[in-house]
C-alpha positions in Angstrom: 111.4 123.6 58.7 113.7 121.2 60.6 114.1 117.7 59.5 112.7 115.1 61.9 115.5 112.9 63.2 115.5 109.4 64.6 116.2 110.9 68.1 113.0 113.1 67.7 111.0 110.0 66.9 112.4 108.1 69.9 111.7 111.1 72.2 108.1 111.3 71.0 107.6 107.5 71.3 109.1 107.5 74.8 106.8 110.2 75.9 103.8 108.4 74.5 104.8 105.1 76.2 105.5 106.9 79.5 102.1 108.6 79.3 100.4 105.2 78.7 102.4 103.6 81.6 101.3 106.4 84.0 97.7 106.2 82.9 97.7 102.4 83.3 99.1 102.7 86.9 96.5 105.3 87.7 93.7 103.1 86.2 94.8 100.3 88.5 95.0 102.6 91.4 91.4 103.7 90.9 90.3 100.1 90.6 92.1 98.8 93.6 92.8 101.9 95.7 96.3 100.8 96.5 98.6 103.5 97.9 101.6 101.6 96.4 100.2 102.1 92.9 99.6 105.8 93.5 103.1 106.2 94.7 104.3 104.3 91.6 102.5 106.8 89.4 104.0 109.7 91.3 107.5 108.2 91.0 107.1 107.6 87.3 106.0 111.2 86.8 108.9 112.5 88.9 111.5 110.5 87.1 110.1 111.5 83.8 110.4 115.2 84.7 113.9 114.7 85.9 114.9 113.0 82.6 113.1 115.8 80.6 110.7 113.4 79.0 107.7 115.4 80.3 107.4 118.9 81.5 
């Protein structure tokens, strides 16, 4: 088994925070139906994929 490093913990924490941010933006979109919010969620997802934070 590999030892969990600080970098691993930060990576997992960043993924969790990012998922929460995307969900929050989507929740706001569904409440207010703002296309700007939907675009913000899409951009967050795109940047996350580019950075390798999510697959």
